[in-house]
N, CA, C and O of each residue as an XYZ file, in Angstrom:
612
protein
N     114.510   -239.417   -178.824
C     114.973   -239.716   -177.764
C     114.268   -238.687   -176.520
O     114.294   -237.495   -176.827
N     113.653   -239.004   -175.178
C     112.457   -237.970   -174.566
C     113.301   -237.159   -174.012
O     114.229   -237.707   -173.417
N     113.267   -235.747   -174.020
C     113.661   -234.833   -172.869
C     113.004   -234.670   -171.747
O     111.838   -234.275   -171.750
N     113.785   -235.004   -170.449
C     113.290   -234.967   -168.971
C     114.201   -234.185   -168.420
O     115.429   -234.248   -168.357
N     113.275   -233.312   -167.966
C     112.985   -232.308   -167.238
C     113.267   -231.882   -165.479
O     112.282   -231.509   -164.841
N     114.397   -231.947   -164.895
C     113.925   -231.550   -163.099
C     113.499   -230.376   -163.414
O     113.930   -229.610   -164.276
N     112.176   -230.188   -162.306
C     111.972   -228.981   -161.729
C     111.782   -228.851   -160.270
O     111.180   -229.590   -159.491
N     112.621   -227.413   -160.009
C     112.184   -227.529   -158.581
C     110.941   -226.766   -158.127
O     110.172   -226.391   -159.012
N     110.637   -226.478   -156.781
C     109.441   -226.253   -156.702
C     109.233   -225.195   -156.876
O     109.929   -224.310   -156.379
N     107.798   -224.876   -157.942
C     107.558   -223.444   -158.170
C     108.366   -222.898   -159.343
O     108.288   -221.677   -159.478
N     109.003   -223.449   -160.079
C     109.984   -223.503   -161.275
C     108.679   -223.626   -162.447
O     107.767   -224.439   -162.292
N     108.751   -222.723   -163.583
C     108.267   -222.326   -164.528
C     108.616   -223.103   -165.811
O     109.566   -223.878   -165.917
N     107.718   -222.795   -166.779
C     108.421   -223.459   -167.923
C     107.495   -222.779   -169.108
O     106.362   -222.398   -168.814
N     107.831   -222.680   -170.011
C     106.881   -222.490   -171.360
C     107.095   -223.724   -172.189
O     108.152   -224.281   -172.488
N     105.606   -224.087   -172.554
C     105.660   -224.836   -173.474
C     104.487   -224.766   -174.205
O     103.374   -224.650   -173.691
N     104.782   -224.856   -175.772
C     104.356   -224.262   -177.149
C     103.475   -223.219   -176.518
O     102.255   -223.381   -176.474
N     104.172   -221.959   -175.939
C     103.680   -220.923   -175.431
C     102.462   -220.629   -174.237
O     101.860   -219.578   -174.015
N     102.344   -221.920   -173.584
C     101.541   -221.866   -172.096
C     102.713   -221.953   -171.181
O     103.759   -222.592   -171.301
N     102.258   -221.092   -170.161
C     103.646   -220.924   -169.105
C     102.236   -222.007   -168.110
O     101.014   -221.931   -167.977
N     103.551   -223.099   -167.523
C     103.464   -223.899   -166.824
C     104.264   -223.277   -165.063
O     105.314   -222.677   -164.838
N     103.319   -223.715   -164.264
C     104.489   -223.618   -162.895
C     104.032   -225.398   -162.082
O     102.935   -225.929   -161.911
N     105.335   -225.829   -161.779
C     105.919   -226.926   -161.254
C     104.686   -226.693   -159.530
O     104.178   -225.619   -159.206
N     104.556   -227.758   -158.916
C     103.868   -227.341   -157.666
C     105.081   -227.180   -156.357
O     106.264   -226.858   -156.464
N     104.406   -227.483   -155.299
C     105.224   -226.777   -153.671
C     106.646   -227.740   -154.405
O     107.653   -227.073   -154.641
N     106.676   -228.771   -154.632
C     107.399   -230.125   -154.389
C     108.290   -230.376   -155.773
O     107.719   -230.262   -156.857
N     109.584   -230.691   -155.718
C     110.397   -231.104   -157.166
C     109.585   -232.086   -158.030
O     108.674   -232.873   -157.770
N     110.013   -231.871   -158.755
C     108.989   -232.850   -159.998
C     109.874   -233.560   -161.080
O     111.051   -233.206   -161.016
N     109.604   -234.437   -162.014
C     110.373   -234.509   -162.936
C     109.369   -234.830   -163.943
O     108.459   -235.628   -163.718
N     109.505   -234.291   -164.922
C     108.628   -234.341   -166.249
C     109.492   -234.889   -167.816
O     110.437   -234.255   -168.286
N     109.100   -235.777   -168.253
C     109.567   -236.252   -169.446
C     108.644   -235.980   -170.615
O     107.443   -236.246   -170.591
N     109.202   -235.503   -171.511
C     108.433   -234.616   -172.619
C     108.936   -236.280   -174.034
O     110.127   -236.579   -174.127
N     108.256   -236.786   -174.586
C     108.317   -237.567   -175.241
C     108.540   -237.303   -177.153
O     108.957   -238.014   -178.067
N     108.012   -235.920   -177.051
C     107.981   -235.557   -178.336
C     107.862   -234.430   -178.743
O     107.257   -233.592   -178.074
N     108.417   -234.140   -179.946
C     109.191   -232.688   -180.242
C     107.816   -231.276   -179.543
O     106.666   -231.117   -179.954
N     108.626   -230.407   -178.300
C     107.394   -229.074   -178.410
C     108.746   -228.078   -177.975
O     109.843   -228.392   -177.513
N     108.139   -226.694   -178.350
C     108.763   -225.266   -177.857
C     108.633   -225.602   -176.421
O     107.607   -225.913   -175.816
N     110.003   -225.475   -175.914
C     110.013   -225.961   -174.153
C     111.002   -224.577   -173.729
O     112.097   -224.418   -174.267
N     110.534   -223.744   -172.840
C     111.791   -223.066   -171.899
C     111.969   -222.938   -171.073
O     111.034   -222.360   -170.519
N     112.947   -223.198   -170.297
C     112.696   -222.999   -169.037
C     112.765   -221.505   -168.226
O     113.283   -220.514   -168.742
N     112.284   -221.510   -167.155
C     112.288   -219.544   -166.800
C     113.848   -219.707   -166.644
O     114.316   -218.569   -166.694
N     114.510   -220.316   -166.533
C     116.205   -219.795   -166.077
C     116.733   -219.223   -167.022
O     117.553   -218.314   -166.889
N     116.183   -219.854   -168.513
C     116.793   -219.369   -169.699
C     115.803   -217.906   -170.393
O     116.014   -217.348   -171.470
N     114.974   -217.649   -169.612
C     114.455   -216.388   -170.142
C     115.292   -215.342   -169.734
O     115.906   -215.324   -168.667
N     115.312   -214.318   -170.744
C     115.816   -212.606   -170.866
C     114.565   -212.046   -170.955
O     113.564   -212.435   -171.555
N     114.830   -210.747   -170.041
C     113.340   -210.448   -169.784
C     113.652   -209.149   -170.376
O     114.800   -208.742   -170.195
N     112.646   -208.245   -171.214
C     112.660   -207.334   -171.800
C     113.481   -206.101   -171.543
O     114.271   -205.496   -172.267
N     113.076   -205.896   -170.318
C     114.612   -204.618   -170.139
C     115.989   -204.808   -169.943
O     116.816   -203.921   -169.731
N     116.216   -206.186   -170.039
C     117.745   -206.837   -170.027
C     118.105   -206.786   -171.322
O     119.313   -206.553   -171.370
N     117.551   -206.912   -172.595
C     117.915   -206.835   -174.205
C     118.578   -205.671   -174.418
O     118.370   -205.087   -175.482
N     119.462   -205.135   -173.493
C     119.947   -203.928   -173.690
C     121.217   -204.045   -174.574
O     121.983   -203.102   -174.373
N     121.630   -204.881   -175.440
C     123.020   -205.368   -176.003
C     122.318   -205.434   -177.763
O     121.088   -205.406   -177.792
N     122.856   -205.495   -178.798
C     122.309   -206.065   -180.492
C     122.010   -207.494   -179.640
O     120.865   -207.730   -179.253
N     123.163   -208.466   -179.367
C     122.839   -209.926   -179.046
C     121.662   -210.652   -178.445
O     120.987   -211.634   -178.754
N     121.697   -209.535   -177.194
C     120.660   -209.554   -176.287
C     119.315   -209.548   -177.016
O     118.533   -210.498   -177.060
N     119.130   -208.176   -177.665
C     117.728   -208.181   -178.697
C     117.593   -209.372   -179.273
O     116.555   -210.021   -179.147
N     118.930   -209.918   -180.174
C     118.257   -211.129   -181.100
C     117.712   -212.283   -180.206
O     116.820   -213.034   -180.600
N     118.374   -212.396   -178.818
C     117.815   -213.648   -178.286
C     116.491   -213.907   -178.252
O     115.797   -214.875   -178.562
N     116.165   -212.161   -177.532
C     115.026   -211.967   -177.201
C     113.964   -212.067   -178.620
O     112.832   -212.502   -178.410
N     114.239   -211.771   -179.667
C     113.523   -212.343   -180.932
C     113.221   -213.528   -180.866
O     112.064   -213.919   -181.021
N     114.264   -214.332   -180.613
C     114.125   -215.822   -180.832
C     113.730   -216.197   -179.563
O     113.166   -217.273   -179.762
N     113.686   -215.973   -178.425
C     112.755   -216.387   -177.278
C     111.204   -215.804   -177.468
O     110.230   -216.160   -176.805
N     111.224   -214.703   -178.669
C     109.599   -214.740   -178.739
C     108.855   -215.599   -179.547
O     107.652   -215.831   -179.426
N     109.691   -216.104   -180.454
C     109.471   -217.279   -181.671
C     109.110   -217.976   -180.823
O     107.889   -218.126   -180.874
N     109.713   -218.653   -179.805
C     109.665   -219.808   -179.073
C     108.401   -219.970   -178.395
O     107.618   -220.906   -178.558
N     108.228   -218.718   -177.415
C     107.349   -219.144   -176.948
C     105.797   -218.602   -177.421
O     104.773   -218.821   -176.773
N     105.861   -217.914   -178.583
C     104.336   -217.844   -179.224
C     104.594   -218.537   -180.702
O     104.288   -217.954   -181.742
N     105.173   -219.807   -180.672
C     105.036   -220.546   -182.257
C     103.609   -219.930   -182.717
O     102.785   -219.362   -182.001
N     103.540   -220.202   -184.129
C     104.344   -220.059   -185.343
C     104.681   -218.542   -184.962
O     103.700   -217.852   -184.687
N     105.866   -217.967   -184.913
C     106.535   -216.486   -184.946
C     105.481   -216.272   -186.362
O     105.150   -217.051   -187.255
N     105.155   -214.862   -186.086
C     104.613   -213.864   -187.101
C     105.597   -213.888   -188.607
O     106.821   -213.812   -188.500
N     105.239   -213.949   -189.356
C     106.305   -213.108   -190.625
C     106.812   -211.674   -190.184
O     107.984   -211.501   -190.520
N     106.207   -210.532   -189.479
C     107.520   -209.373   -188.836
C     108.412   -209.524   -188.132
O     109.411   -208.806   -188.148
N     108.205   -210.637   -187.255
C     109.314   -210.891   -186.684
C     110.485   -211.692   -187.262
O     111.687   -211.460   -187.132
N     109.889   -212.671   -187.919
C     111.241   -213.216   -188.973
C     111.854   -212.545   -189.765
O     112.872   -212.973   -190.309
N     111.226   -211.034   -190.055
C     112.139   -210.294   -190.842
C     112.678   -209.227   -190.612
O     113.355   -208.519   -191.358
N     112.138   -208.982   -188.688
C     113.112   -208.258   -188.244
C     114.145   -209.336   -187.475
O     114.987   -208.732   -186.810
N     114.227   -210.296   -187.438
C     115.207   -211.386   -187.026
C     116.081   -211.164   -188.146
O     117.162   -210.669   -187.826
N     115.958   -211.332   -189.050
C     116.507   -211.519   -189.955
C     117.489   -210.436   -190.584
O     118.523   -210.717   -191.189
N     116.893   -208.859   -190.291
C     117.322   -207.907   -190.267
C     118.785   -207.612   -189.295
O     119.901   -207.237   -189.653
N     118.247   -207.952   -187.945
C     118.798   -207.610   -187.128
C     120.384   -208.887   -187.128
O     121.541   -208.620   -186.803
N     119.874   -210.086   -187.565
C     121.120   -211.062   -187.267
C     121.932   -210.813   -188.751
O     122.878   -211.557   -189.010
N     121.519   -209.697   -189.758
C     122.640   -209.411   -191.208
C     123.540   -208.372   -190.377
O     124.769   -208.447   -190.375
N     122.667   -207.190   -189.521
C     123.678   -206.388   -188.925
C     124.140   -207.238   -187.625
O     124.131   -206.540   -186.612
N     124.373   -208.018   -187.502
C     124.981   -208.465   -186.120
C     126.671   -209.268   -186.500
O     127.754   -209.313   -185.916
N     126.112   -209.812   -187.798
C     127.123   -210.640   -188.437
C     128.070   -209.728   -189.080
O     129.212   -210.099   -189.352
N     127.513   -208.193   -189.410
C     128.611   -207.404   -189.749
C     129.400   -206.537   -188.553
O     130.302   -205.700   -188.570
N     128.750   -207.047   -187.709
C     129.432   -206.461   -185.984
C     130.814   -207.209   -185.716
O     131.854   -206.599   -185.470
N     130.720   -208.524   -185.787
C     131.698   -209.495   -185.133
C     132.501   -209.821   -186.151
O     132.057   -210.008   -187.284
N     133.885   -209.929   -185.815
C     134.856   -211.058   -187.086
C     135.535   -212.069   -186.374
O     136.542   -212.628   -186.810
N     135.001   -212.317   -185.278
C     135.603   -213.157   -184.492
C     134.768   -214.724   -185.564
O     133.576   -214.936   -185.785
N     135.828   -215.412   -185.934
C     135.054   -216.394   -186.739
C     134.590   -217.611   -185.680
O     133.916   -218.406   -186.335
N     134.698   -218.038   -184.318
C     133.816   -218.385   -182.965
C     132.471   -218.025   -183.312
O     131.428   -218.668   -183.436
N     132.793   -216.784   -183.438
C     130.873   -216.097   -183.085
C     130.430   -216.281   -184.201
O     129.353   -216.867   -184.315
N     131.183   -215.803   -185.412
C     130.428   -215.845   -186.517
C     130.134   -217.291   -186.908
O     129.701   -217.561   -188.029
N     130.369   -218.218   -185.982
C     129.784   -219.895   -186.520
C     128.552   -220.107   -185.768
O     127.578   -220.821   -186.006
N     128.790   -219.423   -184.930
C     127.730   -219.250   -183.353
C     126.276   -218.627   -184.179
O     125.268   -219.333   -184.221
N     126.298   -217.325   -184.778
C     125.344   -217.209   -185.347
C     124.837   -218.215   -186.281
O     123.817   -218.898   -186.190
N     125.843   -218.181   -187.309
C     125.438   -219.347   -188.607
C     124.390   -220.100   -187.710
O     123.161   -220.131   -187.772
N     125.280   -220.692   -186.859
C     124.039   -222.254   -186.111
C     123.322   -221.850   -185.950
O     122.362   -222.481   -186.390
N     122.928   -220.490   -185.223
C     121.620   -219.795   -184.671
C     120.653   -219.406   -185.756
O     119.441   -219.387   -185.543
N     121.214   -219.076   -186.988
C     120.384   -218.656   -188.039
C     119.902   -219.761   -188.399
O     118.677   -219.797   -188.282
N     120.600   -221.133   -188.984
C     120.300   -222.574   -189.106
C     118.830   -223.005   -188.694
O     117.911   -223.469   -189.369
N     118.961   -222.596   -186.954
C     118.517   -223.598   -186.371
C     116.731   -222.884   -186.131
O     115.616   -223.355   -185.905
N     117.320   -221.541   -186.341
C     115.734   -220.769   -186.300
C     115.195   -220.923   -187.652
O     113.986   -220.704   -187.722
N     115.752   -221.227   -188.690
C     115.335   -221.425   -189.818
C     114.403   -222.914   -189.708
O     113.298   -223.166   -190.189
N     115.178   -223.633   -189.009
C     114.554   -225.259   -188.593
C     113.736   -225.390   -187.618
O     113.299   -226.448   -187.165
N     113.432   -223.944   -187.154
C     112.063   -223.914   -185.979
C     112.564   -224.350   -185.173
O     111.712   -224.878   -184.459
N     113.967   -224.544   -184.600
C     114.714   -225.203   -183.268
C     114.666   -223.992   -182.134
O     115.703   -223.724   -181.527
N     113.789   -223.473   -181.938
C     114.427   -221.991   -181.100
C     115.208   -222.111   -179.671
O     116.010   -221.265   -179.275
N     114.744   -223.637   -178.754
C     115.963   -223.883   -178.026
C     116.816   -223.823   -178.412
O     117.543   -223.267   -177.589
N     117.407   -224.091   -179.383
C     118.473   -224.609   -179.462
C     119.323   -223.647   -179.965
O     120.546   -223.633   -179.829
N     118.520   -222.701   -180.654
C     119.031   -221.456   -181.440
C     119.351   -220.552   -180.161
O     120.393   -219.902   -180.245
N     118.641   -220.426   -179.050
C     118.931   -219.815   -177.945
C     120.385   -220.159   -177.235
O     121.317   -219.372   -177.077
N     120.330   -221.365   -176.903
C     121.567   -221.924   -176.554
C     122.486   -221.867   -176.935
O     123.439   -222.093   -176.189
N     122.718   -221.499   -178.443
C     123.871   -221.083   -179.289
C     124.285   -219.834   -179.059
O     125.500   -219.643   -179.027
N     123.245   -218.565   -178.820
C     123.483   -217.051   -178.619
C     124.052   -216.747   -177.276
O     124.477   -215.611   -177.068
N     124.109   -217.816   -176.180
C     124.269   -217.395   -174.773
C     125.992   -217.039   -174.980
O     126.589   -215.963   -174.944
N     126.410   -218.250   -175.178
C     128.301   -217.992   -175.569
C     128.452   -216.655   -175.966
O     128.952   -215.816   -175.218
N     127.857   -216.282   -177.649
C     127.640   -214.997   -178.050
C     127.316   -213.495   -176.784
O     128.075   -212.526   -176.784
N     126.688   -213.544   -176.286
C     126.219   -212.640   -175.145
C     127.291   -212.418   -174.467
O     127.711   -211.276   -174.277
N     128.044   -213.804   -173.881
C     128.887   -213.218   -172.938
C     129.810   -212.976   -173.668
O     130.379   -212.051   -173.088
N     130.624   -213.292   -175.017
C     131.617   -212.742   -176.000
C     131.401   -210.861   -175.630
O     132.125   -210.033   -175.078
N     129.819   -210.793   -176.363
C     129.895   -209.563   -176.371
C     129.944   -208.502   -175.159
O     130.012   -207.279   -175.280
N     129.898   -209.188   -174.055
C     129.897   -208.559   -172.332
C     131.229   -208.290   -172.434
O     131.707   -207.213   -172.075
N     132.039   -209.429   -173.020
C     133.809   -208.864   -172.626
C     133.804   -207.846   -173.693
O     134.367   -206.857   -173.223
N     133.369   -207.580   -175.120
C     134.075   -206.900   -175.515
C     133.755   -204.901   -175.241
O     134.328   -203.852   -175.534
N     132.163   -205.449   -174.328
C     131.758   -203.818   -174.309
C     132.040   -203.826   -173.056
O     131.366   -203.000   -172.440
N     132.790   -204.445   -172.391
C     133.183   -204.350   -170.780
C     131.595   -204.111   -170.091
O     131.172   -203.122   -169.494
N     131.077   -205.081   -170.334
C     130.135   -205.145   -169.211
C     129.875   -206.226   -168.604
O     129.932   -207.247   -169.289
N     129.455   -206.379   -166.933
C     129.060   -207.789   -166.402
C     128.411   -208.548   -168.077
O     127.961   -208.167   -169.157
N     128.721   -209.713   -167.408
C     128.064   -211.007   -168.131
C     126.721   -211.296   -167.714
O     126.517   -211.646   -166.552
N     125.505   -211.152   -168.789
C     124.447   -211.773   -168.077
C     124.444   -213.245   -167.132
O     125.079   -214.298   -167.192
N     123.608   -212.820   -166.440
C     123.516   -214.290   -165.338
C     122.192   -215.132   -166.040
O     121.059   -214.656   -166.116
N     122.546   -216.329   -166.476
C     121.181   -216.986   -166.833
C     121.238   -217.795   -165.287
O     122.065   -218.593   -164.848
N     120.076   -217.263   -164.720
C     119.340   -217.839   -163.385
C     117.809   -218.093   -163.444
O     117.036   -217.865   -164.375
N     117.624   -218.491   -162.518
C     115.676   -218.737   -162.120
C     115.253   -216.984   -161.412
O     115.665   -216.563   -160.331
N     114.417   -216.283   -162.310
C     114.027   -215.431   -161.852
C     113.060   -215.176   -160.849
O     112.186   -215.983   -161.164
N     112.729   -214.699   -160.047
C     112.013   -214.287   -158.755
C     110.475   -214.415   -159.592
O     109.956   -214.293   -160.702
N     110.161   -214.794   -158.006
C     107.979   -214.880   -159.328
C     108.010   -213.747   -159.407
O     108.011   -213.512   -160.616
N     108.052   -212.381   -158.599
C     107.605   -211.323   -159.447
C     108.120   -211.500   -160.946
O     107.291   -211.520   -161.855
N     109.487   -211.629   -161.210
C     109.768   -211.572   -162.761
C     108.990   -211.980   -163.725
O     108.673   -211.360   -164.741
N     108.451   -213.843   -163.143
C     107.786   -214.485   -163.801
C     106.548   -213.965   -164.311
O     106.091   -214.332   -165.393
N     105.897   -212.980   -163.441
C     104.708   -212.349   -163.465
C     104.399   -211.524   -165.058
O     103.360   -211.444   -165.715
N     105.683   -211.022   -165.292
C     105.851   -210.297   -166.371
C     106.481   -211.468   -167.901
O     106.866   -211.059   -168.997
N     106.401   -212.676   -167.516
C     106.726   -213.706   -168.533
C     105.014   -213.763   -168.639
O     104.376   -213.348   -169.606
N     104.558   -214.244   -167.674
C     103.194   -214.656   -168.171
C     102.610   -213.517   -168.697
O     101.540   -213.981   -169.091
N     102.593   -212.468   -168.938
C     102.011   -211.477   -169.180
C     102.343   -211.161   -170.601
O     101.387   -211.071   -171.372
N     104.053   -210.900   -171.263
C     104.319   -211.423   -172.393
C     103.390   -212.194   -173.107
O     102.794   -211.988   -174.164
N     103.392   -213.417   -172.060
C     102.247   -214.798   -173.316
C     101.119   -214.627   -173.338
O     100.382   -215.414   -173.933
N     100.507   -213.202   -172.488
C      98.832   -213.357   -172.414
C      98.415   -214.033   -171.912
O      97.353   -214.490   -172.333
N      99.124   -214.645   -170.395
C      98.414   -215.633   -169.444
C      98.095   -214.746   -168.176
O      98.545   -213.616   -167.983
N      97.384   -215.328   -167.483
C      96.594   -214.037   -166.348
C      97.665   -214.028   -165.575
O      98.528   -214.901   -165.489
N      97.555   -212.520   -164.734
C      99.033   -212.936   -163.959
C      98.172   -213.060   -162.487
O      98.762   -213.365   -161.451
């Protein structure tokens, strides 16, 4: 089943590690085969990865943006996942972590990221922090996304 993306004017996305930007008008893209795709609204900036679950999210995001992930990143992910599992005792969050782990193992990094977003919200409640707002970043923020991926800014 194809993936249909509706992009706002100037919205960016990452496709198989390449940062792409829509032009000045809304557009619809249909992706007919499997690709590693991440919309800018789901991007977590490195400076915002300030909790254990957000750091895990950031690692999975790096896997998606630069496939295939380097072995060191996979080892670090496994270590952080193990530590995070010991920190949670809520069955719902543990199930989400198990699903995330399985999705990463299968190479489906985008779905893994989506499984982590509710865990990040739960973590914010536990730590009495404001919830992370998944939103479209400003164009200034996007230049740091491009630099993470080695794209010219």
